[in-house]
C-alpha positions, 0 to 999 in steps of 0.5 A, a space after each residue: 606194870 609188874 615187869 616195869 616195877 621189877 626192873 626198878 627194883 633191880 636197878 635200885 638193888 644195883 645201886 644200893 650194891 655200888 654204894 656198899 661196895 664204895 663204902 666198904 673200900 673207903 673203910 679198908 683203905 682207912 684201916 690199912 693206912 698206918 698211923 702217923 708216928 714221930 721221927 725219932 731221928 728228928 729229935 734234938 738231943 738237948 730237949 727231946 722235941 720233935 723238929 721240922 728239921 733235924 739239928 745235929 748237936 755235937 760237942 763243939 756246940 757245948 764248947 768242948 770239942 776243940 783241942 786246948 792242948 796240942 803236941 806236934 812232932 816233926 822229924 825225918 820221915 816220922 812224926 805225930 800228934 797228940 790233941 787233948 780237947 776240953 772234954 778230956 778226950 785224948 787222940 794220938 796219931 803217929 807215922 813213920 819211926 815213932 814208938 807207937 807204930 807197930 812192925 809192918 805198919 806205917 801209922 798208929 792211932 789211939 784214942 783215950 780220955 783224961 780223967 777231970 782231975 788229970 785234965 785240971 792238973 795239967 791245964 794248971 801246970 800250963 798255966 803255973 808255968 806262964 806258958 802263955 808269956 814264954 817265948 815262941 820258940 826255943 831252937 837249938 843250932 847245929 855245931 858249926 859244920 855239922 848237920 844233926 837230925 832232931 825233931 821239931 816239937 810244937 806245943 799249942 795251949 788254948 786258954 780262954 780267948 789266948 792261943 800260944 804255940 812254941 816251937 822246940 828244936 833240941 833240948 838247950 835253952 829251954 826254961 825248966 817249966 817248958 820241960 816239965 810240960 814237955 815231959 807231962 805231954 810225952 808221958 801222955 803220948 808214951 801211955 797211948 803208944 803202949 795202948 795204956 787206957 788213961 781212965 777208962 772208956 774213951 
């Protein structure tokens, strides 16, 4: 009888030991499990709220990323473009025999930013010139029997819901207001070609 009781006691002790080990393992697993933390990459830059699907918010969403003024130059084995966005960012790219392209290189790229008052003055210049109502092109023809290599200049201005592009070749026939606009854009282009910062950090 004593032997049976001892065996039952050992059996019960083994079962209790098993429960204790199991309980201990569960507790350790709980302790090792990392606490849930919000994913900072899934936060909207607009509200800071955590989103199930991250949203990419760009300047386009704010209506400022699209170019409002573009100057494009196309020549023989040379050319470039200057884009000025609604937030003042000015980006210049050139290739071939252009002033910004350094010796031994084939292209050039530079970005800077216009001050708000600089951009406002430039836009006002386009409006006062009546750019949107000008002709679509001002093309200087070559003299009879001659072929003269001249760059084509394209100027585009977007104002509200209207966009206007003008093609220019040579200097004759352009109204004074268009000459002033072209000079203003070439001045910005020249500053970027010389690595002159227009206002500060791009």
